[in-house]
C-alpha positions as CSV (number, residue, x, y, z in Angstrom):
1,M,-48.5,59.9,-19.0
2,T,-51.4,58.8,-20.7
3,S,-52.1,59.2,-24.4
4,G,-54.7,58.4,-27.3
5,P,-58.4,58.8,-26.6
6,G,-57.6,59.3,-22.9
7,G,-55.3,62.2,-23.5
8,A,-57.7,63.9,-26.1
9,A,-60.6,63.5,-23.7
10,I,-58.8,64.9,-20.8
11,L,-57.7,68.0,-23.2
12,R,-61.1,68.5,-24.4
13,R,-62.3,68.6,-20.7
14,S,-59.8,71.0,-19.7
15,I,-60.9,73.3,-22.3
16,Q,-64.6,73.0,-21.5
17,V,-64.0,73.7,-17.8
18,T,-61.5,76.4,-18.3
19,C,-63.9,78.3,-20.6
20,S,-67.1,77.8,-18.5
21,A,-65.1,78.9,-15.2
22,S,-63.3,81.8,-16.4
23,V,-66.3,83.2,-18.0
24,G,-68.9,83.2,-15.1
25,F,-65.8,84.0,-12.9
26,Y,-64.8,87.5,-14.6
27,A,-68.6,88.3,-15.6
28,F,-69.3,88.2,-11.9
29,L,-66.1,89.8,-10.4
30,Y,-65.3,92.5,-12.7
31,G,-68.5,93.0,-14.5
32,L,-71.2,93.0,-11.7
33,Q,-68.6,93.2,-8.9
34,Q,-70.3,90.2,-7.0
35,P,-67.1,88.0,-5.5
36,V,-69.5,85.4,-3.9
37,A,-71.3,84.8,-7.1
38,A,-67.9,84.7,-9.0
39,L,-66.4,82.1,-6.5
40,Y,-69.2,79.8,-6.9
41,A,-69.4,80.4,-10.8
42,L,-66.0,79.3,-10.5
43,F,-65.9,76.4,-8.4
44,T,-69.1,74.8,-9.9
45,P,-67.6,74.0,-13.2
46,I,-64.4,72.8,-11.7
47,S,-66.1,70.5,-9.4
48,L,-68.8,68.9,-11.8
49,G,-66.3,68.9,-14.8
50,L,-63.2,67.8,-13.2
51,L,-63.9,66.0,-9.6
52,S,-67.0,64.6,-11.3
53,T,-66.6,61.8,-13.9
54,I,-69.8,62.6,-16.0
55,P,-70.3,59.7,-18.8
56,G,-70.8,60.3,-22.3
57,T,-69.9,63.0,-24.8
58,G,-71.3,66.2,-26.0
59,R,-75.0,66.1,-25.5
60,Q,-75.3,63.2,-23.2
61,Q,-72.5,65.0,-20.7
62,A,-74.4,68.4,-21.3
63,W,-78.0,66.7,-20.5
64,I,-76.5,64.9,-17.2
65,T,-74.7,68.4,-16.1
66,L,-78.0,70.3,-16.7
67,R,-80.0,67.9,-14.7
68,T,-77.8,68.1,-11.7
69,L,-78.8,72.0,-11.3
70,P,-81.4,71.5,-8.9
71,F,-79.5,69.2,-6.8
72,G,-76.6,71.6,-6.8
73,V,-79.0,74.6,-5.7
74,A,-80.4,72.2,-3.1
75,F,-77.0,71.3,-1.6
76,V,-75.8,74.7,-1.5
77,A,-78.9,75.9,0.3
78,L,-78.6,73.1,2.6
79,G,-74.9,73.9,3.4
80,T,-75.8,77.5,3.8
81,A,-78.2,76.8,6.5
82,L,-76.3,74.1,8.2
83,A,-73.1,76.3,8.6
84,V,-75.1,78.0,11.4
85,S,-73.2,75.8,13.8
86,T,-70.3,72.8,13.6
87,A,-72.5,70.2,15.0
88,A,-75.3,70.9,12.3
89,A,-72.7,71.0,9.5
90,V,-71.1,67.9,10.8
91,A,-74.1,65.9,10.8
92,G,-75.3,67.1,7.5
93,M,-71.8,66.1,6.1
94,L,-72.4,62.9,7.3
95,I,-75.7,62.4,5.6
96,V,-74.9,64.1,2.4
97,G,-71.7,62.4,2.3
98,F,-73.0,59.0,2.4
99,F,-76.0,59.7,0.2
100,L,-74.0,61.1,-2.7
101,S,-71.4,58.3,-2.5
102,F,-73.9,55.7,-2.2
103,T,-75.3,56.8,-5.5
104,V,-73.0,54.5,-7.2
105,V,-75.7,51.9,-6.9
106,A,-77.6,53.7,-9.7
107,G,-75.1,53.4,-12.5
108,P,-72.4,56.0,-13.6
109,R,-75.1,58.4,-15.3
110,T,-76.5,59.2,-11.9
111,A,-73.4,58.7,-9.6
112,G,-71.0,60.7,-12.4
113,P,-71.8,64.1,-10.8
114,A,-71.9,63.2,-7.2
115,P,-68.4,64.0,-6.3
116,G,-69.0,67.6,-7.8
117,L,-72.0,68.0,-5.7
118,Q,-70.4,67.0,-2.5
119,L,-67.9,69.8,-3.2
120,L,-70.6,72.4,-3.8
121,Y,-72.1,71.3,-0.2
122,I,-68.5,71.4,1.3
123,L,-67.9,75.2,-0.1
124,A,-71.3,76.1,1.2
125,C,-71.1,74.6,4.7
126,F,-68.1,76.5,5.8
127,P,-67.9,79.5,7.9
128,P,-68.7,82.5,7.9
129,Y,-72.6,81.8,8.3
130,A,-74.0,84.1,5.6
131,P,-77.5,83.2,4.8
132,Q,-77.6,86.9,3.2
133,T,-75.6,85.5,0.4
134,L,-77.6,82.5,-0.6
135,G,-78.9,84.4,-3.6
136,A,-75.4,85.1,-5.0
137,R,-74.4,81.7,-4.1
138,L,-77.1,80.0,-6.0
139,T,-76.8,82.6,-8.9
140,G,-73.1,81.4,-9.3
141,V,-74.0,77.7,-9.4
142,A,-76.6,78.1,-11.8
143,V,-74.6,80.2,-14.2
144,G,-71.6,77.8,-13.7
145,V,-73.8,74.8,-14.4
146,V,-75.5,76.4,-17.7
147,L,-72.1,77.6,-19.0
148,L,-70.4,74.0,-18.3
149,G,-73.2,72.3,-19.9
150,L,-73.1,74.9,-22.8
151,C,-69.2,74.2,-23.3
152,Q,-69.9,70.2,-23.0
153,M,-72.6,70.5,-25.9
154,F,-70.9,73.0,-28.3
155,V,-67.0,73.3,-27.4
156,L,-65.3,70.2,-28.5
157,P,-67.9,67.9,-27.8
158,G,-65.8,64.8,-28.8
159,P,-67.1,61.8,-31.1
160,P,-70.5,60.3,-30.3
161,A,-70.2,56.8,-28.5
162,T,-71.7,54.1,-30.2
163,R,-75.0,53.3,-28.7
164,Y,-75.5,50.0,-26.7
165,R,-78.5,48.9,-29.2
166,I,-76.2,49.2,-32.0
167,V,-73.6,46.9,-30.3
168,L,-76.5,44.5,-29.9
169,A,-77.7,44.8,-33.4
170,D,-74.2,44.1,-34.8
171,A,-73.7,40.9,-32.3
172,L,-77.2,39.8,-33.5
173,E,-76.6,40.1,-37.2
174,T,-73.3,38.5,-37.2
175,A,-75.0,35.8,-35.0
176,A,-77.7,35.4,-37.8
177,A,-75.0,34.6,-40.4
178,A,-73.0,32.5,-38.3
179,A,-76.2,30.4,-37.6
180,V,-76.7,29.8,-41.3
181,D,-73.4,29.1,-42.0
182,P,-70.7,28.7,-39.5
183,A,-67.9,29.3,-42.4
184,R,-69.2,32.6,-43.2
185,V,-68.0,34.0,-39.6
186,S,-64.7,33.3,-38.3
187,V,-64.5,32.3,-34.6
188,A,-62.1,35.1,-33.9
189,R,-64.9,37.4,-35.2
190,L,-67.3,35.8,-32.7
191,R,-65.0,36.1,-29.8
192,Y,-64.1,39.7,-30.7
193,L,-67.9,40.8,-30.7
194,S,-68.7,38.6,-27.6
195,E,-65.4,40.7,-25.7
196,G,-66.6,43.8,-27.0
197,M,-70.0,43.5,-25.5
198,R,-68.4,43.3,-21.9
199,L,-69.7,46.4,-20.0
200,S,-65.9,47.3,-19.2
201,Q,-65.5,47.6,-23.2
202,V,-68.7,49.9,-23.4
203,S,-68.6,53.5,-23.2
204,P,-69.7,54.6,-19.5
205,G,-72.5,56.8,-21.0
206,E,-73.9,53.6,-22.8
207,R,-73.7,50.9,-19.9
208,P,-77.1,49.5,-19.1
209,T,-76.3,49.7,-15.4
210,G,-79.0,51.4,-13.7
211,P,-81.9,49.9,-11.8
212,G,-84.6,50.9,-13.9
213,R,-86.8,48.5,-16.3
214,R,-84.8,49.5,-19.6
215,D,-81.4,49.2,-18.4
216,R,-82.1,45.7,-16.7
217,A,-83.9,44.5,-20.1
218,L,-80.7,45.5,-22.1
219,A,-78.2,44.3,-19.4
220,Q,-80.1,40.8,-19.7
221,A,-80.3,40.9,-23.6
222,G,-76.5,41.8,-23.8
223,A,-75.6,38.9,-21.5
224,A,-77.9,36.4,-23.6
225,V,-76.4,37.7,-26.9
226,R,-72.9,36.9,-25.4
227,R,-73.9,33.7,-24.8
228,V,-75.3,33.1,-28.4
229,L,-72.0,34.3,-29.8
230,D,-69.8,32.3,-27.4
231,Q,-72.1,29.0,-28.3
232,L,-71.8,29.8,-32.1
233,A,-68.0,30.1,-31.7
234,S,-67.6,26.8,-29.9
235,R,-69.9,25.0,-32.3
236,S,-67.5,26.2,-35.0
237,T,-64.3,24.9,-33.4
238,T,-66.1,21.4,-33.1
239,S,-64.9,19.6,-36.2
240,V,-65.9,16.3,-37.5
241,P,-63.6,13.6,-37.4
242,A,-61.4,12.8,-40.7
243,G,-63.3,10.4,-42.9
244,A,-66.9,10.7,-41.1
245,A,-69.6,12.2,-42.9
246,P,-71.5,14.6,-40.6
247,R,-74.9,13.6,-39.5
248,T,-77.9,15.5,-40.8
249,D,-80.7,16.4,-38.3
250,P,-83.4,18.4,-40.3
251,S,-85.1,19.3,-37.0
252,A,-82.1,20.9,-35.6
253,A,-81.6,22.4,-39.1
254,A,-85.1,24.1,-38.9
255,L,-84.5,25.3,-35.5
256,R,-81.1,27.1,-36.4
257,E,-82.6,28.7,-39.2
258,R,-85.4,30.1,-37.1
259,V,-82.9,31.4,-34.6
260,A,-81.0,33.2,-37.4
261,R,-84.1,34.8,-38.8
262,T,-85.2,35.8,-35.4
263,C,-81.4,37.3,-34.8
264,E,-81.6,39.1,-38.4
265,E,-85.2,40.8,-37.6
266,T,-84.2,41.8,-34.1
267,G,-80.9,43.3,-35.3
268,A,-82.4,45.1,-37.9
269,A,-85.2,46.6,-35.8
270,L,-82.6,47.7,-33.1
271,R,-80.4,49.3,-36.0
272,V,-83.2,51.3,-37.0
273,G,-85.0,52.2,-33.6
274,E,-88.0,50.3,-34.1
275,R,-89.7,47.7,-31.8
276,P,-88.4,44.3,-32.5
277,P,-90.7,41.4,-33.4
278,T,-91.8,39.2,-30.5
279,A,-90.0,36.0,-29.8
280,D,-93.4,33.8,-30.0
281,A,-92.1,32.1,-33.1
282,L,-88.9,31.1,-31.7
283,D,-90.7,29.9,-28.6
284,R,-93.0,27.9,-30.7
285,A,-89.8,26.7,-32.5
286,I,-88.5,25.5,-29.3
287,R,-91.1,23.4,-28.1
288,Q,-91.7,21.7,-31.3
289,F,-88.0,20.5,-31.4
290,Q,-88.4,19.6,-27.9
291,A,-91.6,17.6,-28.5
292,E,-89.9,15.8,-31.7
293,R,-87.1,15.0,-29.4
294,I,-89.0,13.2,-26.8
295,R,-91.3,11.4,-29.6
296,R,-88.1,10.2,-31.0
297,A,-86.2,9.1,-27.8
298,A,-89.5,7.2,-27.0
299,D,-89.4,5.1,-30.3
300,P,-86.7,2.3,-30.5
301,G,-87.1,2.5,-34.5
302,E,-85.9,6.2,-34.4
303,P,-82.1,7.2,-34.5
304,G,-83.3,10.1,-32.0
305,A,-82.4,7.8,-29.2
306,D,-78.7,8.1,-30.0
307,T,-77.1,10.1,-27.0
308,D,-74.5,11.6,-29.2
309,V,-77.4,12.7,-31.2
310,L,-79.3,14.3,-28.3
311,R,-76.1,15.9,-26.9
312,R,-75.8,17.9,-30.0
313,Q,-79.5,18.7,-30.1
314,A,-79.0,20.0,-26.3
315,A,-76.4,22.5,-27.7
316,E,-78.8,23.8,-30.6
317,L,-81.7,24.0,-28.0
318,T,-79.4,26.0,-25.7
319,L,-78.5,28.4,-28.4
320,A,-82.1,28.7,-29.2
321,E,-83.1,29.5,-25.7
322,S,-80.4,32.0,-25.4
323,T,-81.8,33.7,-28.4
324,W,-85.3,33.7,-27.1
325,I,-84.2,35.2,-24.0
326,A,-82.3,37.9,-25.7
327,V,-85.0,38.9,-28.0
328,T,-87.6,38.9,-25.2
329,A,-85.3,41.1,-22.9
330,V,-85.0,43.5,-26.3
331,G,-88.6,43.6,-26.4
332,V,-88.8,44.6,-22.7
333,S,-86.6,47.1,-23.0
334,A,-88.1,48.7,-26.3
335,V,-91.5,49.0,-24.3
336,G,-90.0,50.3,-21.3
337,R,-93.1,50.6,-19.3
338,R,-94.4,48.0,-16.6
339,T,-95.9,45.1,-18.5
340,S,-97.9,41.7,-17.6
341,P,-95.7,39.2,-16.1
342,L,-93.8,37.3,-18.6
343,R,-93.0,33.4,-18.2
344,P,-90.7,32.3,-16.6
345,R,-91.4,34.7,-13.8
346,E,-88.1,34.3,-12.3
347,L,-86.0,35.2,-15.4
348,F,-88.2,38.4,-16.4
349,W,-89.0,39.3,-12.6
350,Y,-88.5,42.8,-13.4
351,A,-91.0,43.3,-16.2
352,D,-94.1,43.6,-14.4
353,L,-92.7,45.5,-11.0
354,P,-92.9,49.3,-10.4
355,T,-89.9,51.6,-11.0
356,T,-90.1,52.4,-7.2
357,Q,-89.7,48.7,-6.5
358,L,-86.8,48.2,-8.7
359,W,-84.8,51.0,-7.2
360,A,-85.7,50.3,-3.7
361,R,-84.7,46.4,-4.6
362,R,-81.2,47.9,-5.9
363,I,-80.9,49.9,-2.9
364,V,-81.8,47.6,-0.2
365,G,-79.8,45.0,-1.8
366,N,-76.4,47.0,-1.5
367,A,-77.5,48.3,2.1
368,T,-75.3,45.8,3.7
369,H,-72.0,45.9,5.4
370,R,-70.9,43.0,2.9
371,S,-71.5,45.6,-0.3
372,V,-68.3,47.4,-1.2
373,W,-70.4,50.4,-2.3
374,F,-71.9,50.7,1.1
375,Q,-68.3,50.4,2.7
376,N,-67.0,53.1,0.6
377,A,-69.9,55.5,1.2
378,V,-69.2,54.8,5.2
379,R,-65.7,55.6,4.5
380,V,-66.2,58.8,2.7
381,A,-69.2,59.9,5.0
382,C,-67.1,59.4,8.0
383,G,-63.9,60.9,6.6
384,L,-65.8,64.1,5.7
385,A,-67.7,64.5,8.6
386,I,-64.6,64.1,10.8
387,A,-62.7,66.5,8.8
388,R,-65.6,69.0,9.0
389,L,-65.4,68.5,12.9
390,V,-61.5,69.1,13.0
391,A,-61.7,72.1,10.5
392,G,-64.5,73.6,12.5
393,T,-63.2,73.2,15.9
394,L,-59.6,74.4,15.2
395,D,-61.2,77.1,13.0
396,L,-58.9,76.5,10.2
397,A,-58.5,79.2,7.5
398,H,-59.9,78.0,4.0
399,G,-61.0,74.7,6.0
400,F,-62.9,73.4,2.9
401,W,-59.6,72.3,1.6
402,V,-59.5,69.7,4.2
403,L,-62.5,68.0,3.3
404,L,-61.6,68.3,-0.4
405,A,-58.3,66.5,0.6
406,V,-60.0,63.8,2.0
407,L,-62.4,63.6,-1.1
408,T,-59.9,63.6,-3.7
409,L,-57.1,61.8,-1.8
410,G,-59.0,58.7,-0.6
411,R,-58.8,55.5,-2.0
412,T,-60.3,52.1,-1.3
413,T,-57.3,50.5,0.4
414,V,-55.1,52.2,2.9
415,G,-51.9,51.5,0.9
416,A,-53.2,53.2,-2.1
417,T,-54.5,56.2,0.1
418,W,-50.8,56.3,1.7
419,R,-49.4,56.4,-1.8
420,A,-51.8,59.2,-3.0
421,V,-51.3,61.2,0.1
422,R,-47.3,61.1,-0.2
423,Q,-47.6,62.5,-3.9
424,A,-50.1,65.1,-3.0
425,M,-47.9,66.4,-0.2
426,V,-44.9,66.8,-2.4
427,G,-46.9,68.2,-5.0
428,N,-48.5,70.8,-2.7
429,L,-45.5,71.7,-1.0
430,V,-43.8,72.7,-4.4
431,G,-47.2,74.2,-5.5
432,A,-47.2,76.3,-2.3
433,V,-43.7,77.5,-2.6
434,A,-44.3,78.5,-6.3
435,A,-47.6,80.2,-5.3
436,G,-45.8,82.2,-2.2
437,V,-43.1,83.4,-4.4
438,L,-45.7,84.5,-7.2
439,L,-48.0,86.2,-4.6
440,I,-45.0,88.2,-3.2
441,A,-43.8,89.0,-6.7
442,L,-47.1,90.4,-7.8
443,G,-48.5,92.0,-4.8
444,R,-51.9,93.4,-5.4
445,H,-51.4,93.6,-9.1
446,L,-54.9,92.2,-10.0
447,D,-54.8,92.7,-13.7
448,A,-51.6,90.1,-13.6
449,Y,-53.5,87.6,-11.5
450,A,-56.5,87.9,-14.2
451,V,-54.1,87.3,-16.9
452,L,-52.5,84.2,-15.4
453,L,-55.5,82.6,-14.3
454,V,-56.8,81.2,-17.6
455,P,-53.5,79.9,-18.8
456,G,-52.7,78.5,-15.4
457,M,-56.2,76.7,-15.1
458,L,-55.7,75.2,-18.7
459,I,-52.3,74.0,-18.2
460,A,-53.4,72.5,-14.4
461,F,-56.5,71.0,-15.6
462,A,-54.8,69.3,-18.9
463,L,-51.6,68.4,-17.6
464,G,-52.5,67.6,-14.0
465,P,-54.5,64.4,-14.5
466,R,-52.1,63.1,-16.9
467,L,-48.9,63.5,-14.8
468,G,-50.4,62.3,-11.6
469,V,-51.5,63.1,-8.1
470,A,-48.3,65.3,-7.3
471,Y,-48.7,67.5,-10.6
472,A,-52.3,67.8,-10.2
473,Q,-52.3,69.0,-6.6
474,G,-49.2,71.4,-7.1
475,L,-50.8,73.0,-10.3
476,F,-54.3,73.1,-8.6
477,T,-52.4,75.0,-5.6
478,L,-51.4,77.8,-8.1
479,V,-54.8,78.1,-9.8
480,V,-56.3,78.4,-6.5
481,S,-53.8,81.1,-5.4
482,L,-54.2,83.2,-8.7
483,A,-58.3,83.0,-8.4
484,F,-58.4,83.9,-4.4
485,A,-55.8,86.9,-4.8
486,Q,-58.6,88.5,-7.2
487,I,-61.3,88.0,-4.7
488,T,-59.6,89.1,-1.2
489,P,-56.4,90.4,-0.3
490,T,-54.1,87.7,-0.2
491,S,-50.4,86.9,1.1
492,W,-48.0,84.1,0.9
493,R,-49.9,82.7,4.1
494,L,-52.4,81.5,1.5
495,S,-50.2,78.7,0.5
496,E,-49.2,78.0,4.0
497,A,-52.8,77.7,5.0
498,R,-53.2,75.2,1.9
499,I,-50.4,73.0,2.9
500,V,-51.7,73.0,6.5
501,D,-55.2,71.9,5.3
502,V,-54.2,69.4,2.7
503,V,-51.8,67.7,5.5
504,T,-54.7,67.5,8.0
505,G,-57.2,66.2,5.5
506,S,-54.4,63.6,4.4
507,V,-54.0,62.4,7.9
508,I,-57.8,61.9,8.6
509,G,-58.0,60.3,5.3
510,L,-55.3,57.8,5.9
511,L,-56.9,57.0,9.5
512,C,-60.3,56.3,8.0
513,G,-58.6,54.2,5.5
514,L,-56.9,52.4,8.4
515,L,-59.8,52.0,10.6
516,A,-62.6,51.2,8.1
517,W,-61.8,48.1,5.6
518,P,-58.3,48.9,4.9
519,A,-57.7,46.0,2.6
520,G,-60.3,47.5,0.3
521,A,-62.1,44.5,-1.6
522,R,-59.6,41.7,-0.9
523,K,-61.4,40.3,1.9
524,E,-65.0,41.2,0.7
525,V,-64.1,39.5,-2.9
526,H,-63.3,36.5,-0.8
527,R,-66.4,36.3,1.4
528,T,-68.8,37.3,-1.4
529,M,-67.6,34.7,-4.1
530,A,-67.9,32.2,-1.3
531,T,-71.1,32.9,-0.4
532,L,-72.1,33.1,-4.0
533,L,-70.7,29.6,-4.9
534,R,-72.7,28.2,-1.8
535,S,-76.1,29.7,-3.2
536,C,-75.4,28.1,-6.7
537,G,-74.8,24.9,-5.0
538,T,-78.3,25.0,-3.4
539,L,-79.7,26.0,-6.6
540,V,-78.5,22.8,-8.4
541,P,-80.4,20.2,-6.5
542,A,-83.1,22.6,-6.3
543,T,-83.4,22.7,-10.0
544,V,-83.2,19.0,-10.3
545,E,-85.9,18.5,-7.9
546,A,-88.3,20.7,-9.8
547,L,-87.5,18.7,-12.8
548,L,-88.3,15.4,-10.9
549,A,-91.7,16.4,-9.5
550,P,-94.0,13.9,-9.8
551,S,-96.7,16.2,-11.1
552,A,-97.3,16.2,-14.7
553,A,-97.9,20.2,-14.9
554,A,-95.1,22.3,-16.1
555,P,-92.2,22.4,-13.4
556,S,-91.9,25.7,-11.5
557,P,-88.3,27.3,-11.5
558,P,-86.5,27.5,-8.1
559,A,-86.0,30.9,-6.5
560,T,-83.1,32.7,-8.1
561,S,-83.7,35.9,-6.4
562,P,-81.3,35.4,-3.5
563,T,-78.5,34.2,-5.8
564,L,-78.9,37.0,-8.3
565,R,-78.5,39.2,-5.3
566,H,-75.4,37.5,-4.1
567,L,-74.2,37.7,-7.7
568,R,-74.4,41.6,-7.8
569,L,-72.5,41.7,-4.5
570,A,-69.9,39.7,-6.1
571,E,-69.6,41.5,-9.2
572,A,-69.1,44.8,-7.5
573,A,-66.3,43.3,-5.1
574,Y,-64.8,41.9,-8.1
575,A,-64.9,45.1,-10.2
576,Q,-63.4,47.2,-7.1
577,F,-60.8,44.4,-6.5
578,R,-59.6,44.6,-10.2
579,S,-59.3,48.4,-10.0
580,E,-57.1,48.3,-6.8
581,P,-53.2,48.0,-7.1
582,P,-51.8,44.7,-6.3
583,T,-49.9,43.9,-3.5
584,A,-47.2,41.4,-2.8
585,W,-49.0,39.5,0.0
586,E,-52.0,38.6,-2.1
587,G,-49.9,35.7,-3.6
588,A,-51.7,33.5,-6.3
589,Q,-55.3,34.7,-7.1
590,A,-58.4,32.5,-7.4
591,D,-60.1,32.4,-10.7
592,W,-62.8,34.9,-9.6
593,H,-64.1,35.3,-13.1
594,G,-64.5,31.7,-13.1
595,V,-66.8,32.1,-10.1
596,L,-69.1,34.5,-11.9
597,I,-69.2,32.2,-15.0
598,V,-70.4,29.5,-12.7
599,A,-72.9,31.7,-11.3
600,Y,-74.2,32.8,-14.8
601,H,-74.5,29.3,-15.8
602,T,-75.9,28.0,-12.8
603,V,-78.6,30.7,-12.4
604,L,-79.7,30.6,-16.2
605,G,-80.0,26.7,-15.9
606,A,-82.3,27.0,-12.9
607,Q,-84.2,29.6,-14.8
608,R,-84.8,28.0,-18.2
609,L,-84.5,24.2,-17.8
610,P,-88.0,24.0,-15.8
611,C,-89.1,26.5,-18.4
612,F,-88.5,24.4,-21.6
613,E,-87.9,20.9,-20.3
614,A,-90.8,18.3,-19.4
615,P,-91.1,16.8,-16.0
616,L,-89.6,13.5,-15.1
617,P,-92.3,11.5,-13.5
618,D,-91.5,8.1,-14.8
619,V,-87.6,7.9,-14.9
620,A,-86.0,4.7,-13.8
621,A,-84.9,4.6,-10.1
622,D,-81.0,4.4,-11.2
623,A,-81.3,7.3,-13.6
624,R,-82.9,9.6,-10.7
625,A,-80.2,8.4,-8.3
626,W,-77.4,9.5,-10.6
627,V,-79.1,12.9,-11.3
628,R,-79.7,13.6,-7.5
629,G,-76.4,12.2,-6.6
630,T,-74.5,14.3,-9.3
631,A,-76.4,17.4,-7.9
632,A,-75.5,16.8,-4.3
633,E,-71.8,16.2,-5.5
634,L,-71.8,19.4,-7.2
635,T,-73.1,21.2,-4.2
636,T,-70.4,19.4,-1.9
637,D,-67.8,20.7,-4.1
638,A,-69.2,24.4,-4.2
639,D,-69.0,24.3,-0.4
640,R,-65.7,23.0,-0.3
641,I,-64.1,25.6,-2.5
642,A,-66.0,28.2,-0.7
643,T,-64.6,27.1,2.4
644,Y,-61.3,27.8,1.2
645,F,-62.2,31.4,0.0
646,T,-62.9,32.2,3.8
647,T,-60.5,30.1,5.6
648,D,-57.4,30.0,3.2
649,E,-57.5,26.4,3.9
650,R,-56.5,24.3,0.7
651,P,-59.7,22.1,-0.4
652,A,-59.1,18.6,-0.9
653,P,-58.8,16.7,-4.2
654,G,-62.1,17.0,-5.8
655,R,-63.8,14.1,-7.8
656,S,-65.5,13.5,-10.9
657,P,-69.3,12.8,-11.1
658,P,-70.1,9.2,-12.1
659,G,-71.2,8.4,-15.5
660,P,-74.8,9.0,-16.2
661,T,-77.0,6.1,-16.1
662,L,-79.8,6.9,-18.4
663,P,-82.6,4.5,-19.7
664,E,-82.8,3.9,-23.2
665,H,-85.8,4.8,-25.7
666,H,-87.8,6.8,-23.1
667,P,-89.6,10.2,-23.3
668,A,-87.5,11.4,-20.3
669,L,-84.1,11.0,-22.2
670,P,-83.8,14.5,-23.7
671,T,-84.6,16.0,-20.5
672,L,-81.9,14.0,-18.7
673,I,-79.4,14.6,-21.4
674,D,-80.0,18.4,-21.1
675,L,-79.6,17.8,-17.2
676,E,-76.5,16.1,-17.9
677,V,-74.9,18.7,-20.2
678,W,-75.6,21.4,-17.6
679,L,-74.3,19.4,-14.7
680,T,-71.3,18.7,-16.6
681,E,-70.4,22.1,-17.6
682,I,-70.9,23.0,-13.6
683,D,-68.4,20.4,-12.9
684,H,-65.8,21.4,-15.6
685,Q,-66.0,25.0,-14.2
686,L,-65.7,24.2,-10.7
687,A,-62.8,22.0,-11.5
688,R,-60.9,24.9,-13.1
689,I,-61.7,27.1,-10.3
690,E,-60.4,24.5,-7.8
691,D,-57.1,24.0,-9.8
692,S,-56.6,27.9,-9.5
693,V,-56.5,27.5,-5.7
694,S,-55.0,23.9,-5.2
695,P,-51.0,23.6,-4.6
696,K,-49.4,22.8,-7.7
697,T,-47.0,19.9,-7.7
């Protein structure tokens, strides 16, 4: 049994659904004598309030619920029209099932109501074919949606969630304090804020996961702010050796001061809802800092040629660049609308694209059999279509329960589906026996059913989700029996019909789970992570060549959009993999999160290094050979580890890149040092991933 905030949220939701469903049901059935409208007024709040997972609290949930009204009306009208024949209903089920299941690509605010809309279509597409009842059906749906929205807004709306902008503001203001004086903010505080910005720790209603420009910009800003916090935490843990005096660097101190001021101003603007300042001043400070590094590195009389100093400056530069990315992305999110292209184009590629193209990129990018979202949509759509075909062909009484079983009991792995089906079988059997006894005992005493329905719904909706699948199915069977007994003459055979339908739907769900990606995301996470690593491997030498270009013009960043697409597929597969129950045959898992970290680091370096670094036209041949050789070795390492992910062949022992061969007192030295830092970090991360899959001695 769950407790704490989760239990409180379930209780609030059960009260809201019970209130909205019972008011509409009783008003239509006993006040207006409209049983069809009563049925839809009952099931609409249940489908959108219980079967759906609408994110947010209070007004957010109510707004999302009310926005689903046109779609609910459309799907009920479509289902009513397609109920003319089994073939038409099956075809519609296949298309609607895939469409609604695939809405997960748009984020939780869009995909949350999808299961509820699915149930409304299921309810309408079953016999009898009665187009003359369409008006009553649509009236019931409209009243049910409005009542649920009002209850979500006014009946126990729950505490408001922390806005993502406030989360960003807290992090930026803390980063400003840490940049001025590392002693003012503890490392634990920085790590805590960084972990709190992970999307899994953010309220679903506030997660910037949509395909639109604002969400993309907020997600990018959040990732950049997390890097700022992590970099400040890493710098705080680096201590000066005992007895050694810290070396002052006025240029680095000035850059840190500009970083702190920029973070503070941006955080303050986010907190009050104003448009944040631009990052132009920070951009100028970064370029002045780089110009000063190059000048000092070329002068033998300057201490700036000290490679240790240059490496510390590289850390300051990375901190400033991460801050610049965060502030620029916050500015894009504040504007919201389409802007002129931003430099570098690869980093802010979404800023000047139309919204329709952003949606198209998200949809097309996931319209592949390598996407777990696509796989799940296909599995659900096929299961629902087959269930509708079986129910229509066999003319099962209350056949929509067959599809409801497929919809609610299906899981992403066949093992998890079987566990849910077993529990559902037990729960339905017990619930059906109890409902049968109740129907026999009460007979046609409608007032008794009317009195029992409200407490029955409240108990079922409050305890079912907390106690598990068996209890939820058994209690829901009782609720359904109490409701249908008031609409039409009912006997104990209603319970028998529900058992038959649930068993039929369970078998269909199991078969679909067995035939369509039965292992869930396990294999897909191996494939997508391997593809992602290989894509990152190709970015490393491409970035190096962009900086080694003989032209004196500013380097052009390599194309990172293919890697970003692979990264999104890998993130989705990893998220589903983490949500699935572990199995004994998985054995030791690779460091999947480490693969994602490698991808973030590689893509960011490929985007920012050509933007902020000077080209390297006159570097000595041995330095060029070192840079290219290291990049090639990292590509080989990434490919070797990726091969293990797809073949289970243990990777051969890796190697460490050779020590850098760098010129002394040369203008290219700062850029070479920055490249060395980037390549070394990739090497360390790949080594950690390799350790996680290599046999232990």
